Backbone of each chain as ProteinMPNN parsed JSONL, in Angstrom:
{"seq_chain_A": "MTVDDTIRGVLTDHARLAVPVESLADDTDLFGAGMTSHASVNVMLALEDAFDFEFSEKMLKKATFESIGSIRTAVTEMTAG", "coords_chain_A": {"N_chain_A": [[21.665, 5.429, 7.056], [20.905, 5.901, 3.879], [17.872, 6.507, 2.0], [18.483, 5.857, -1.121], [20.614, 4.323, -0.573], [19.643, 1.977, 1.052], [17.876, 1.382, -1.056], [19.928, 0.236, -2.7], [20.649, -1.515, -1.691], [19.124, -3.212, -1.309], [18.567, -4.059, -4.168], [20.944, -5.012, -4.855], [21.14, -7.4, -3.223], [18.767, -8.798, -3.97], [18.031, -8.365, -6.849], [19.179, -9.635, -8.649], [21.423, -8.494, -11.024], [22.754, -8.019, -14.355], [24.981, -6.454, -13.837], [26.89, -4.059, -12.135], [25.63, -2.768, -9.018], [26.763, -0.631, -8.172], [27.156, 0.426, -10.609], [25.084, 1.719, -11.612], [22.901, 4.428, -13.101], [20.388, 6.883, -11.617], [18.365, 6.539, -13.486], [18.922, 4.27, -14.863], [17.319, 1.556, -16.418], [16.232, -0.864, -15.362], [15.348, -3.76, -15.526], [16.423, -3.678, -18.261], [18.849, -4.161, -17.644], [19.031, -6.699, -16.592], [17.242, -7.621, -14.657], [14.856, -9.909, -13.894], [11.453, -10.577, -14.42], [10.672, -12.377, -12.206], [12.62, -12.08, -10.341], [11.874, -8.978, -9.652], [9.731, -9.516, -8.178], [10.954, -10.462, -5.832], [12.405, -8.153, -5.072], [10.365, -6.294, -4.764], [9.11, -7.235, -2.23], [11.299, -7.354, -0.479], [11.961, -4.633, -0.708], [9.285, -4.077, 1.023], [9.98, -4.918, 3.491], [12.211, -3.903, 4.442], [11.537, -1.177, 4.77], [9.318, -0.958, 5.892], [6.147, -1.41, 4.818], [3.458, -2.068, 2.808], [3.402, -2.652, -0.584], [0.991, -0.474, -2.385], [-1.916, -1.959, -4.814], [-2.259, -0.084, -7.077], [0.721, 0.471, -7.309], [1.848, -1.837, -8.547], [3.047, -2.084, -10.869], [5.028, -2.422, -13.76], [6.641, -0.127, -14.126], [6.974, 1.363, -11.704], [8.998, -0.661, -10.461], [11.404, -0.1, -12.759], [13.707, 1.26, -12.652], [15.969, 3.385, -10.283], [15.372, 5.503, -9.742], [12.482, 5.309, -10.04], [11.578, 3.359, -7.797], [12.443, 4.885, -5.83], [10.6, 6.999, -5.757], [8.04, 5.617, -5.416], [8.863, 4.497, -3.026], [9.055, 6.462, -1.643], [6.321, 7.938, -1.797], [4.547, 5.914, -0.436], [5.655, 5.979, 2.078], [5.306, 8.49, 2.947], [3.399, 10.32, 5.326]], "CA_chain_A": [[21.748, 4.765, 5.612], [19.952, 6.919, 3.005], [16.969, 5.591, 1.09], [19.086, 5.459, -2.153], [21.624, 3.226, 0.022], [18.957, 1.089, 1.476], [17.669, 0.648, -2.04], [20.76, -0.36, -4.047], [21.146, -2.734, -0.858], [18.011, -4.61, -1.821], [18.624, -4.422, -5.71], [22.195, -5.892, -4.655], [20.595, -8.692, -2.746], [17.654, -9.469, -5.139], [17.566, -7.875, -8.364], [20.202, -10.49, -9.605], [21.481, -7.754, -12.298], [24.114, -8.647, -14.942], [25.712, -5.364, -14.12], [27.2, -4.121, -10.827], [24.262, -2.433, -8.565], [27.132, 0.33, -8.187], [27.439, 1.408, -11.956], [23.769, 1.988, -11.999], [22.539, 5.865, -12.851], [19.218, 7.008, -10.925], [17.366, 6.202, -14.56], [19.119, 3.077, -15.771], [16.516, 0.396, -17.063], [16.467, -2.388, -14.348], [14.53, -4.71, -16.342], [17.052, -3.861, -19.464], [20.185, -4.475, -16.822], [18.7, -8.42, -16.638], [16.473, -8.098, -13.713], [13.708, -10.611, -14.443], [9.893, -10.322, -13.386], [10.658, -12.83, -11.036], [13.22, -11.242, -9.523], [11.338, -7.769, -9.205], [8.849, -9.79, -6.786], [12.006, -10.694, -4.902], [12.717, -6.956, -5.222], [9.262, -5.608, -4.104], [8.972, -8.123, -0.771], [12.566, -6.71, 0.046], [11.629, -3.276, -0.281], [8.703, -3.698, 1.788], [10.799, -5.159, 4.754], [13.389, -2.505, 4.727], [10.795, -0.011, 4.693], [7.852, -1.526, 6.297], [4.793, -0.794, 4.246], [3.244, -2.704, 1.45], [2.822, -1.307, -1.848], [-0.555, -1.091, -3.045], [-1.875, -2.617, -5.833], [-2.037, 0.78, -8.214], [1.761, 0.532, -7.475], [2.036, -3.316, -8.85], [3.12, -2.12, -12.413], [6.338, -2.605, -13.631], [7.291, 1.218, -13.934], [7.303, 1.092, -10.388], [10.412, -0.798, -10.745], [12.122, -0.009, -13.313], [14.885, 2.365, -12.083], [16.156, 3.14, -8.757], [14.704, 6.617, -9.181], [11.093, 5.032, -9.953], [11.689, 2.78, -6.796], [12.477, 5.775, -4.585], [9.287, 7.931, -5.746], [7.136, 4.876, -4.838], [8.903, 4.467, -1.349], [8.766, 7.901, -0.538], [4.779, 8.224, -1.452], [4.406, 4.872, 0.284], [6.108, 5.986, 3.275], [4.78, 9.711, 3.274], [2.388, 10.695, 6.036]], "C_chain_A": [[20.496, 5.527, 4.902], [18.99, 5.97, 2.212], [17.426, 5.393, 0.013], [20.062, 4.321, -1.58], [20.566, 2.094, 0.144], [18.249, 0.071, -0.063], [18.699, -0.075, -3.248], [21.34, -1.423, -3.039], [20.113, -3.928, -1.375], [18.179, -5.073, -2.793], [19.794, -5.686, -5.529], [21.96, -7.095, -4.285], [19.707, -9.515, -3.697], [17.274, -9.311, -6.467], [18.132, -9.008, -9.28], [20.561, -9.649, -11.331], [22.624, -8.0, -13.106], [24.948, -7.394, -14.761], [25.979, -5.095, -12.111], [26.155, -2.839, -10.347], [25.167, -0.3, -8.56], [26.827, 1.417, -9.695], [26.096, 1.87, -12.613], [23.531, 3.717, -11.731], [20.862, 5.891, -11.986], [17.818, 6.624, -12.279], [17.729, 5.056, -15.261], [17.597, 2.309, -15.642], [16.915, -0.515, -16.251], [16.151, -3.583, -15.081], [15.843, -4.452, -17.885], [18.439, -4.444, -18.718], [20.122, -5.968, -16.249], [18.043, -8.456, -15.548], [15.014, -8.663, -14.325], [12.324, -10.137, -13.756], [9.848, -11.18, -12.034], [11.342, -12.108, -9.822], [12.953, -9.901, -8.891], [10.254, -7.712, -8.266], [9.83, -9.83, -5.709], [12.211, -8.878, -4.368], [11.576, -6.238, -4.037], [9.225, -6.074, -2.218], [9.89, -7.476, -0.069], [12.815, -5.346, 0.631], [10.55, -2.752, 1.067], [9.177, -3.977, 3.469], [11.583, -4.149, 4.923], [12.826, -1.703, 5.098], [9.527, 0.041, 5.255], [6.558, -0.612, 6.168], [4.842, -1.993, 3.044], [2.903, -2.468, 0.688], [1.408, -1.669, -2.445], [-0.776, -1.752, -4.515], [-1.67, -1.676, -7.309], [-0.536, 0.988, -8.089], [2.513, -0.607, -8.095], [2.131, -2.994, -10.175], [4.632, -2.171, -12.917], [7.028, -1.12, -14.319], [7.704, 1.322, -12.791], [9.012, 0.686, -9.785], [11.066, -1.045, -11.378], [13.435, 0.857, -13.411], [14.871, 2.317, -10.749], [15.167, 4.689, -8.49], [12.97, 6.364, -9.284], [10.794, 4.561, -8.724], [11.269, 4.086, -5.751], [11.177, 6.843, -4.609], [8.268, 6.926, -4.971], [7.388, 4.905, -3.215], [8.523, 5.676, -0.827], [6.986, 8.414, -0.606], [4.288, 7.264, -0.433], [4.865, 5.476, 2.278], [5.682, 7.845, 3.966], [3.495, 9.515, 4.169], [2.293, 9.663, 7.036]], "O_chain_A": [[19.365, 5.666, 5.369], [19.312, 4.838, 1.852], [16.817, 4.403, -0.391], [20.219, 3.35, -2.321], [20.63, 1.227, -0.727], [18.127, -1.143, -0.225], [18.398, -0.679, -4.278], [22.3, -2.128, -3.351], [20.297, -5.101, -1.701], [18.091, -6.296, -2.897], [19.682, -6.859, -5.883], [22.503, -7.998, -4.922], [19.926, -10.662, -4.087], [16.421, -9.94, -7.093], [17.689, -9.278, -10.396], [20.146, -10.022, -12.428], [23.639, -8.23, -12.449], [25.753, -7.247, -15.681], [25.464, -5.697, -11.168], [25.871, -1.979, -11.181], [24.607, 0.772, -8.786], [26.464, 2.588, -9.807], [25.961, 2.278, -13.766], [23.798, 4.291, -10.675], [20.279, 4.819, -11.822], [16.624, 6.489, -12.013], [17.036, 4.712, -16.218], [16.846, 2.597, -14.71], [18.027, -1.012, -16.428], [17.038, -4.437, -15.111], [15.958, -5.502, -18.517], [19.084, -5.254, -19.384], [21.026, -6.407, -15.539], [18.132, -9.605, -15.116], [14.246, -8.019, -15.04], [12.222, -9.451, -12.74], [9.215, -10.863, -11.027], [10.87, -11.706, -8.759], [13.534, -9.556, -7.862], [9.801, -6.726, -7.683], [9.56, -9.238, -4.664], [12.106, -8.597, -3.174], [11.807, -5.817, -2.904], [9.306, -5.309, -1.257], [9.518, -6.956, 0.982], [13.387, -4.931, 1.639], [10.655, -1.77, 1.802], [8.766, -3.332, 4.433], [11.348, -3.485, 5.933], [13.418, -1.109, 5.999], [8.747, 0.982, 5.109], [6.084, 0.311, 6.829], [5.797, -2.593, 2.552], [1.82, -1.891, 0.784], [0.912, -2.73, -2.823], [0.177, -2.011, -5.249], [-1.173, -2.12, -8.343], [-0.229, 1.873, -8.888], [3.731, -0.483, -8.219], [1.304, -3.577, -10.876], [5.424, -1.818, -12.044], [8.004, -1.255, -15.057], [8.928, 1.393, -12.676], [9.828, 1.299, -9.096], [11.685, -2.09, -11.177], [14.039, 0.963, -14.478], [14.158, 1.598, -10.049], [14.495, 4.969, -7.497], [12.216, 7.129, -8.682], [9.806, 5.092, -8.218], [10.228, 4.258, -5.118], [10.818, 7.427, -3.587], [7.694, 7.351, -3.969], [6.56, 5.194, -2.352], [7.843, 5.903, 0.174], [6.453, 9.085, 0.277], [3.599, 7.737, 0.472], [4.282, 5.241, 3.337], [5.778, 8.236, 5.129], [2.633, 8.694, 3.854], [1.413, 9.714, 7.895]]}, "seq_chain_B": "MTAVVPMEVRVGLDLVDPDDVAASVARFGDRYVSRVFTAHEIECCRRPGRGGGKSSYAIESLAARFAAKEAVLKVLRPIGMRPEWRSIELHRMTGGWCEIRLSGTAAAMAAEAGIAGLSVSLSHEQTLAAAVVVGWCTPRDRGDG", "coords_chain_B": {"N_chain_B": [[-20.54, -15.221, -51.09], [-18.877, -15.867, -48.625], [-17.038, -13.931, -46.856], [-13.318, -14.255, -45.463], [-12.603, -13.589, -42.289], [-9.448, -12.799, -40.93], [-8.11, -14.473, -37.997], [-6.48, -12.618, -34.827], [-3.673, -14.365, -33.605], [-2.019, -14.81, -30.274], [0.62, -15.643, -29.152], [2.278, -16.462, -25.912], [5.253, -17.304, -24.172], [6.925, -18.306, -21.5], [10.06, -19.012, -19.34], [11.163, -20.489, -16.13], [13.09, -20.574, -13.224], [13.337, -23.423, -11.417], [14.945, -23.28, -8.916], [15.315, -20.818, -8.463], [12.665, -19.881, -7.399], [12.403, -21.615, -5.28], [14.144, -19.975, -3.757], [12.685, -17.884, -2.829], [10.655, -18.635, -1.717], [12.073, -19.711, 0.534], [13.508, -17.684, 1.43], [11.266, -15.704, 1.643], [9.19, -16.765, 2.261], [5.849, -17.892, 3.229], [4.566, -15.313, 2.768], [5.423, -14.359, 0.108], [4.39, -16.417, -1.446], [1.825, -16.048, -1.086], [1.354, -13.392, -2.075], [1.866, -13.67, -4.843], [0.42, -16.406, -6.062], [-2.845, -17.976, -6.086], [-5.319, -18.862, -3.752], [-6.47, -21.305, -4.669], [-4.228, -21.983, -6.501], [-2.143, -22.064, -4.565], [-3.039, -24.233, -2.893], [-2.743, -26.359, -4.775], [-0.397, -26.942, -5.375], [0.342, -27.33, -2.778], [2.315, -29.646, -0.594], [1.311, -32.601, 0.646], [0.701, -32.878, 4.585], [3.107, -31.69, 5.458], [4.867, -29.157, 7.022], [5.093, -25.673, 7.306], [7.441, -23.479, 5.25], [9.867, -24.185, 3.14], [9.867, -26.73, 2.01], [7.255, -27.455, 1.88], [5.773, -27.268, -0.641], [5.244, -27.754, -4.1], [7.893, -27.093, -5.56], [8.288, -27.043, -8.425], [6.176, -27.094, -9.362], [4.856, -24.443, -8.228], [7.01, -22.855, -9.936], [6.366, -23.242, -12.587], [3.991, -22.543, -12.432], [4.071, -19.579, -12.198], [5.245, -19.264, -14.479], [3.519, -19.344, -16.523], [1.825, -17.367, -15.572], [3.554, -15.044, -16.244], [4.036, -15.687, -19.468], [1.109, -15.48, -19.785], [0.853, -12.388, -19.554], [2.3, -11.902, -21.664], [0.975, -12.346, -23.419], [-1.104, -10.862, -23.047], [-0.196, -8.217, -23.309], [0.463, -5.894, -22.081], [0.52, -2.289, -21.115], [2.253, -0.085, -19.308], [0.483, -0.271, -16.664], [0.554, -3.192, -14.827], [-1.179, -5.981, -14.547], [-2.305, -7.456, -11.471], [-0.236, -10.123, -10.03], [-2.209, -12.338, -8.837], [-4.381, -12.031, -10.323], [-4.054, -13.786, -12.529], [-4.915, -16.695, -12.744], [-4.235, -20.087, -12.088], [-5.974, -22.683, -13.026], [-6.65, -25.741, -12.19], [-7.84, -28.191, -13.449], [-10.602, -31.335, -13.125], [-9.578, -33.645, -14.732], [-7.071, -33.175, -14.812], [-5.37, -31.176, -16.335], [-4.793, -27.672, -16.8], [-6.272, -24.731, -16.715], [-6.994, -21.15, -17.835], [-7.618, -18.505, -15.422], [-9.0, -15.204, -15.324], [-9.33, -12.305, -13.386], [-10.251, -9.11, -12.252], [-8.045, -6.448, -13.102], [-6.068, -7.929, -15.125], [-8.506, -9.246, -16.513], [-9.984, -7.215, -17.449], [-7.833, -6.147, -19.316], [-7.682, -8.082, -21.278], [-10.432, -8.286, -22.025], [-10.213, -5.637, -23.075], [-8.348, -6.078, -24.886], [-9.487, -7.507, -26.875], [-9.415, -10.291, -26.458], [-10.557, -13.338, -27.045], [-9.745, -15.87, -25.997], [-8.204, -18.141, -24.23], [-5.662, -20.56, -23.834], [-3.456, -22.929, -22.18], [0.052, -24.832, -22.1], [1.613, -26.502, -19.811], [5.194, -27.347, -18.604], [7.594, -29.092, -16.44], [10.737, -29.631, -15.359], [13.483, -30.572, -12.749], [15.279, -28.593, -13.169], [14.14, -26.286, -14.641], [11.159, -24.762, -15.802], [8.581, -24.255, -17.548], [6.094, -22.128, -19.67], [3.653, -22.439, -22.186], [1.379, -20.059, -23.507], [-1.726, -19.458, -25.376], [-3.272, -16.974, -27.209], [-6.324, -15.987, -28.389], [-8.115, -13.419, -30.644], [-10.864, -11.715, -31.106], [-11.898, -10.627, -34.609], [-12.442, -8.205, -34.927], [-11.503, -7.14, -33.024], [-8.688, -6.506, -33.439], [-5.696, -4.692, -32.704], [-3.395, -3.755, -34.297], [-1.85, -1.137, -35.166]], "CA_chain_B": [[-19.393, -15.773, -50.719], [-18.942, -15.481, -47.374], [-15.381, -13.009, -46.409], [-12.833, -14.769, -44.521], [-11.737, -12.537, -41.655], [-8.074, -13.685, -40.162], [-8.247, -14.097, -36.388], [-5.109, -12.648, -34.391], [-3.46, -15.217, -32.654], [-0.861, -14.026, -29.956], [1.441, -16.655, -28.412], [3.234, -15.933, -24.873], [6.012, -18.105, -23.626], [8.22, -18.043, -20.201], [10.978, -20.254, -18.442], [11.277, -20.036, -15.089], [14.333, -21.746, -12.612], [12.647, -23.642, -9.927], [15.64, -22.708, -8.074], [15.122, -19.305, -8.225], [11.107, -19.827, -6.929], [12.808, -21.895, -4.291], [15.061, -19.088, -2.984], [11.959, -16.556, -2.837], [10.135, -18.969, -0.783], [12.949, -19.951, 1.501], [13.551, -16.031, 1.831], [10.145, -14.375, 2.456], [8.26, -17.96, 3.323], [4.148, -17.24, 3.127], [4.618, -14.027, 1.997], [5.976, -14.494, -1.055], [3.627, -17.558, -1.924], [0.357, -15.494, -1.284], [1.325, -12.491, -2.894], [2.057, -13.893, -6.433], [-0.336, -17.028, -5.838], [-4.099, -17.447, -5.848], [-5.403, -19.379, -3.25], [-6.164, -22.382, -5.676], [-2.968, -22.319, -6.909], [-1.316, -22.63, -3.038], [-3.682, -25.678, -2.512], [-2.683, -27.247, -6.047], [0.85, -27.083, -5.057], [1.042, -27.732, -1.312], [2.901, -30.975, -0.691], [0.284, -32.849, 1.777], [1.619, -33.414, 5.365], [3.903, -31.008, 5.878], [4.806, -28.057, 8.134], [5.76, -24.553, 7.072], [8.623, -23.298, 4.549], [10.156, -24.316, 1.526], [9.353, -27.912, 1.644], [5.742, -27.512, 1.892], [5.542, -26.841, -1.408], [5.648, -28.332, -5.074], [8.207, -26.031, -5.865], [8.276, -26.985, -9.67], [4.505, -26.696, -9.752], [4.694, -22.906, -8.558], [7.451, -22.136, -11.07], [5.456, -23.384, -13.799], [2.702, -21.503, -12.587], [4.68, -18.233, -12.437], [5.93, -18.924, -16.188], [2.435, -19.265, -17.318], [1.585, -15.859, -15.552], [4.072, -14.454, -17.143], [3.244, -16.258, -20.698], [-0.359, -14.648, -19.864], [1.757, -11.323, -19.662], [2.887, -11.541, -23.18], [-0.421, -12.165, -24.711], [-1.968, -9.747, -22.855], [0.913, -7.211, -23.629], [0.356, -4.24, -20.902], [1.706, -1.329, -21.497], [2.108, 0.499, -18.557], [0.14, -0.712, -15.873], [0.432, -4.331, -14.675], [-2.038, -7.024, -13.327], [-2.215, -8.273, -10.232], [-0.066, -11.771, -9.971], [-3.127, -13.311, -8.243], [-5.714, -11.961, -11.148], [-3.847, -14.652, -13.766], [-4.901, -17.811, -12.134], [-4.025, -21.238, -13.334], [-6.997, -23.523, -12.584], [-6.071, -27.109, -12.166], [-9.203, -28.992, -13.554], [-10.353, -32.46, -12.668], [-8.592, -33.97, -15.689], [-5.486, -32.471, -14.471], [-4.628, -29.869, -17.537], [-4.645, -26.192, -16.238], [-7.279, -23.393, -17.562], [-6.62, -19.651, -16.946], [-9.015, -17.698, -15.229], [-8.703, -14.027, -15.189], [-9.941, -11.481, -12.692], [-9.488, -7.525, -11.936], [-7.191, -5.698, -14.178], [-6.121, -8.669, -16.361], [-9.378, -9.574, -17.115], [-10.331, -5.982, -18.263], [-6.863, -5.88, -20.514], [-8.247, -9.194, -22.103], [-11.559, -7.483, -22.735], [-9.779, -4.427, -24.092], [-7.507, -6.372, -26.484], [-10.695, -8.377, -27.569], [-8.931, -12.007, -26.44], [-11.622, -14.367, -26.655], [-9.896, -17.516, -25.113], [-6.948, -18.402, -23.715], [-4.914, -21.495, -23.812], [-2.177, -22.927, -21.661], [0.285, -25.915, -21.39], [2.999, -26.173, -18.568], [5.996, -28.311, -18.102], [8.84, -28.696, -15.78], [11.452, -30.696, -14.704], [14.147, -30.436, -11.606], [16.006, -27.618, -13.335], [13.476, -25.714, -15.359], [9.86, -24.495, -15.732], [8.102, -23.26, -18.895], [4.63, -22.04, -20.028], [3.362, -21.681, -23.422], [0.087, -19.396, -23.628], [-2.032, -18.9, -26.909], [-4.394, -16.191, -26.888], [-7.176, -15.707, -29.706], [-8.611, -12.082, -30.693], [-11.967, -11.761, -32.308], [-11.011, -10.063, -35.656], [-12.874, -6.629, -35.197], [-10.66, -6.21, -32.173], [-7.581, -6.571, -33.657], [-5.038, -3.514, -32.224], [-1.964, -3.94, -34.209], [-1.691, -0.175, -35.46]], "C_chain_B": [[-19.011, -15.422, -49.578], [-17.166, -15.01, -47.137], [-14.507, -13.944, -45.252], [-11.855, -13.953, -43.575], [-10.821, -13.54, -40.438], [-8.61, -13.307, -38.773], [-6.945, -13.572, -36.15], [-5.035, -13.763, -33.352], [-2.387, -15.121, -31.605], [-0.726, -15.274, -29.145], [2.546, -15.692, -27.085], [4.195, -17.066, -24.505], [7.175, -17.759, -22.076], [8.861, -19.287, -19.814], [10.893, -19.449, -17.445], [12.438, -20.983, -14.283], [13.473, -22.045, -11.404], [13.808, -23.605, -8.901], [15.642, -21.379, -7.453], [13.472, -18.833, -7.127], [11.697, -20.356, -5.452], [13.691, -21.134, -3.508], [14.237, -17.972, -2.46], [11.442, -17.424, -1.983], [10.824, -19.169, 0.805], [13.18, -18.425, 2.475], [12.713, -15.286, 2.878], [9.045, -15.648, 2.705], [7.14, -17.781, 2.833], [4.168, -16.412, 2.328], [4.583, -14.16, 0.61], [4.554, -15.601, -2.196], [1.955, -16.723, -2.224], [0.356, -14.036, -1.917], [1.266, -12.731, -4.178], [0.94, -14.906, -6.691], [-1.935, -16.965, -5.356], [-4.161, -18.792, -4.597], [-5.809, -20.846, -3.532], [-4.921, -22.675, -5.757], [-1.769, -23.193, -5.695], [-1.928, -23.832, -2.884], [-2.969, -26.753, -3.481], [-1.039, -27.672, -5.792], [1.611, -27.008, -3.771], [1.505, -29.11, -1.442], [1.739, -31.019, 0.954], [1.319, -33.208, 2.952], [2.871, -33.011, 5.942], [3.832, -29.516, 6.597], [5.29, -26.85, 6.933], [7.118, -24.346, 6.237], [8.641, -23.931, 3.119], [10.014, -25.963, 1.388], [8.08, -28.524, 1.413], [4.951, -27.264, 0.928], [6.288, -27.556, -2.851], [6.321, -27.252, -5.649], [8.45, -25.724, -7.742], [6.852, -26.637, -10.816], [4.367, -25.321, -9.761], [5.684, -22.271, -9.513], [7.119, -22.429, -12.541], [3.902, -22.612, -13.779], [2.959, -19.952, -12.749], [5.229, -17.926, -13.859], [4.822, -18.508, -16.755], [1.763, -17.684, -17.045], [2.334, -14.802, -16.354], [3.954, -14.512, -19.069], [2.067, -15.541, -20.634], [0.068, -12.995, -20.27], [2.208, -10.637, -21.121], [1.961, -11.455, -23.638], [-0.96, -11.247, -24.367], [-1.244, -7.855, -23.269], [0.528, -5.693, -23.182], [1.167, -3.515, -21.643], [1.033, -0.444, -19.926], [1.553, -0.319, -17.11], [0.361, -2.498, -15.97], [-0.447, -5.456, -14.025], [-1.583, -7.372, -12.287], [-1.507, -9.52, -10.585], [-1.481, -12.601, -9.879], [-4.285, -13.039, -9.717], [-5.655, -12.509, -12.355], [-3.938, -15.783, -12.497], [-5.004, -18.851, -12.714], [-5.093, -22.113, -12.405], [-7.057, -24.665, -13.05], [-7.564, -27.702, -12.21], [-9.145, -30.504, -13.477], [-10.028, -33.45, -13.308], [-7.268, -33.722, -15.322], [-4.591, -31.406, -15.397], [-5.308, -28.634, -16.495], [-5.741, -25.186, -17.656], [-6.681, -22.564, -16.942], [-7.86, -18.74, -16.862], [-8.586, -16.068, -15.187], [-9.417, -13.137, -14.454], [-9.159, -10.027, -12.957], [-9.028, -6.804, -13.371], [-6.674, -6.473, -15.416], [-7.337, -8.908, -16.91], [-10.02, -8.391, -18.14], [-8.866, -5.519, -18.999], [-7.351, -6.894, -21.307], [-9.576, -8.458, -22.364], [-10.882, -6.411, -23.69], [-9.114, -4.703, -25.035], [-8.208, -7.46, -27.445], [-10.1, -9.814, -27.391], [-10.37, -12.661, -25.828], [-11.333, -15.452, -25.976], [-8.596, -17.468, -25.212], [-6.546, -19.855, -23.319], [-3.677, -22.029, -23.424], [-1.67, -24.124, -21.469], [1.504, -25.601, -20.679], [3.575, -27.366, -18.727], [7.123, -27.869, -17.135], [9.575, -29.911, -15.803], [12.234, -30.241, -13.656], [14.5, -28.94, -11.561], [15.105, -26.849, -14.047], [11.937, -26.222, -15.757], [9.609, -23.852, -16.65], [6.377, -23.442, -19.032], [4.432, -21.679, -21.226], [1.601, -21.148, -23.357], [-0.606, -19.013, -25.098], [-3.404, -18.202, -26.531], [-4.972, -16.089, -28.427], [-7.521, -14.282, -29.522], [-9.882, -12.144, -31.319], [-11.51, -10.589, -32.964], [-11.054, -8.364, -35.248], [-11.985, -6.039, -34.322], [-9.654, -6.203, -32.155], [-7.08, -5.107, -33.772], [-3.715, -3.606, -32.806], [-1.659, -2.567, -35.046], [-0.336, 0.19, -34.861]], "O_chain_B": [[-18.715, -14.227, -49.597], [-16.243, -15.813, -47.278], [-15.083, -14.294, -44.222], [-10.69, -13.67, -43.851], [-11.125, -14.399, -39.61], [-9.262, -12.321, -38.427], [-6.097, -13.851, -36.998], [-5.888, -14.077, -32.521], [-1.377, -15.486, -32.207], [-1.653, -15.856, -28.581], [3.261, -14.704, -27.248], [3.545, -18.104, -24.626], [8.068, -16.915, -21.999], [8.349, -20.401, -19.922], [10.673, -18.238, -17.462], [12.657, -22.106, -14.738], [13.01, -21.232, -10.604], [13.424, -24.021, -7.808], [15.892, -21.0, -6.309], [13.283, -17.848, -6.413], [11.511, -19.624, -4.481], [14.053, -21.678, -2.464], [14.772, -17.126, -1.744], [11.816, -16.977, -0.899], [10.31, -18.89, 1.888], [13.066, -18.191, 3.678], [12.887, -14.716, 3.955], [8.049, -15.391, 3.382], [7.258, -17.399, 1.668], [3.826, -16.613, 1.163], [3.506, -14.026, 0.029], [4.081, -15.393, -3.313], [1.215, -16.799, -3.204], [-0.733, -13.57, -2.252], [0.547, -11.957, -4.81], [0.235, -14.502, -7.616], [-2.326, -16.177, -4.495], [-3.229, -19.591, -4.507], [-5.51, -21.66, -2.658], [-4.463, -23.615, -5.108], [-1.038, -24.181, -5.758], [-1.088, -24.71, -2.686], [-2.652, -27.864, -3.056], [-0.643, -28.798, -6.095], [2.801, -26.778, -3.552], [1.094, -29.76, -2.403], [1.466, -30.194, 1.826], [2.436, -33.671, 2.717], [3.576, -33.683, 6.695], [2.787, -28.869, 6.667], [5.77, -27.164, 5.843], [8.006, -25.128, 6.576], [7.752, -24.106, 2.286], [10.12, -26.298, 0.208], [7.805, -29.632, 0.953], [3.751, -27.048, 1.092], [7.479, -27.865, -2.886], [5.646, -26.409, -6.24], [8.694, -24.636, -8.263], [6.586, -26.281, -11.964], [3.937, -24.74, -10.758], [5.352, -21.177, -9.971], [7.62, -21.841, -13.499], [3.085, -22.278, -14.637], [2.177, -19.204, -13.336], [5.559, -16.836, -14.327], [4.832, -17.488, -17.444], [1.314, -16.956, -17.931], [1.809, -13.886, -16.987], [3.818, -13.516, -19.778], [1.933, -14.811, -21.616], [-0.429, -12.475, -21.269], [2.378, -9.485, -21.52], [1.782, -10.504, -24.399], [-1.45, -10.543, -25.25], [-1.787, -6.76, -23.412], [0.367, -4.672, -23.852], [2.075, -3.768, -22.436], [-0.133, -0.255, -19.579], [2.397, -1.002, -16.531], [0.333, -3.051, -17.069], [-0.241, -5.711, -12.839], [-0.383, -7.615, -12.162], [-2.065, -10.154, -11.481], [-1.805, -13.41, -10.749], [-4.979, -14.001, -10.047], [-6.472, -12.267, -13.244], [-3.21, -15.758, -11.505], [-5.677, -18.932, -13.741], [-4.981, -22.165, -11.18], [-7.452, -24.846, -14.202], [-8.33, -27.703, -11.246], [-8.079, -31.09, -13.665], [-10.089, -34.476, -12.631], [-6.397, -34.417, -15.845], [-3.458, -30.976, -15.185], [-6.162, -28.8, -15.624], [-5.796, -25.111, -18.884], [-6.014, -22.718, -15.918], [-8.703, -18.37, -17.679], [-7.393, -15.98, -14.897], [-10.539, -13.087, -14.958], [-8.092, -9.774, -13.516], [-9.653, -6.716, -14.429], [-6.737, -5.981, -16.543], [-7.271, -8.749, -18.129], [-10.433, -8.579, -19.285], [-8.848, -4.316, -19.262], [-7.499, -6.423, -22.434], [-9.427, -7.884, -23.442], [-11.041, -6.399, -24.911], [-9.044, -3.972, -26.023], [-7.734, -8.066, -28.406], [-10.36, -10.572, -28.326], [-10.979, -12.568, -24.762], [-12.201, -16.089, -25.379], [-7.933, -16.891, -26.075], [-7.193, -20.335, -22.388], [-2.714, -21.749, -24.138], [-2.383, -24.878, -20.806], [2.256, -24.651, -20.896], [2.913, -28.381, -18.947], [7.531, -26.717, -16.989], [9.154, -31.004, -16.181], [11.744, -29.162, -13.323], [14.292, -28.165, -10.628], [16.063, -26.118, -14.3], [11.521, -27.363, -15.956], [10.245, -22.814, -16.834], [5.644, -24.373, -18.7], [4.942, -20.613, -21.572], [0.715, -21.978, -23.156], [0.013, -18.292, -25.881], [-4.321, -18.635, -25.834], [-4.267, -16.106, -29.436], [-7.313, -13.79, -28.413], [-9.843, -12.849, -32.328], [-10.912, -9.678, -32.39], [-10.133, -7.547, -35.244], [-11.589, -4.88, -34.45], [-9.135, -5.945, -31.069], [-7.608, -4.308, -34.546], [-2.779, -3.556, -32.008], [-0.953, -2.948, -35.98], [0.138, 1.311, -35.046]]}, "name": "protein", "num_of_chains": 2, "seq": "MTVDDTIRGVLTDHARLAVPVESLADDTDLFGAGMTSHASVNVMLALEDAFDFEFSEKMLKKATFESIGSIRTAVTEMTAGMTAVVPMEVRVGLDLVDPDDVAASVARFGDRYVSRVFTAHEIECCRRPGRGGGKSSYAIESLAARFAAKEAVLKVLRPIGMRPEWRSIELHRMTGGWCEIRLSGTAAAMAAEAGIAGLSVSLSHEQTLAAAVVVGWCTPRDRGDG"}
């Protein structure tokens, strides 16, 4: 399973989007697609479970979770090295 | 004659479905609670005499506090960086009402915005939790450009 597959799986299970995850482009605004702030907490925790790390405080900004692309960038940074 | 300088007032409102919070507690347990809420908030929302898991928290109270944190964000109007959830604390006073206490990034953002004070009102029932936050800014720091 690729990183993108895992991210999309987490979004399917926790983001509570108004549209199917399969329809999302890399840069689609997830908050614009219906993800609430509370749902973003669940997404954050589920990503930590899936990739076995804990987001640093500097990553706890709205921009980190605003798209699949931004999440991938954060995951890549957190899992590097 | 003294000039009257208008004070900027900001209002934030947020609603949270307690079922969403219950689902998060059921799925992520204490990890969810401890990442979002301060030790004081957890203590205020803990149901005494119970073990771990969903049933050990007053879910509606957690939901109202989450709504209040979101309402504070709407008053702070952050651009880019968001304060860490626990840097916004709902502090329960002995009289039963709550006050907002900011720390870290949230406190810095409030200072940057010239917010001189915050006031909060919480409400909840089984199916809905709500919070309204009012913030007032010192006139010299109005940044509405």
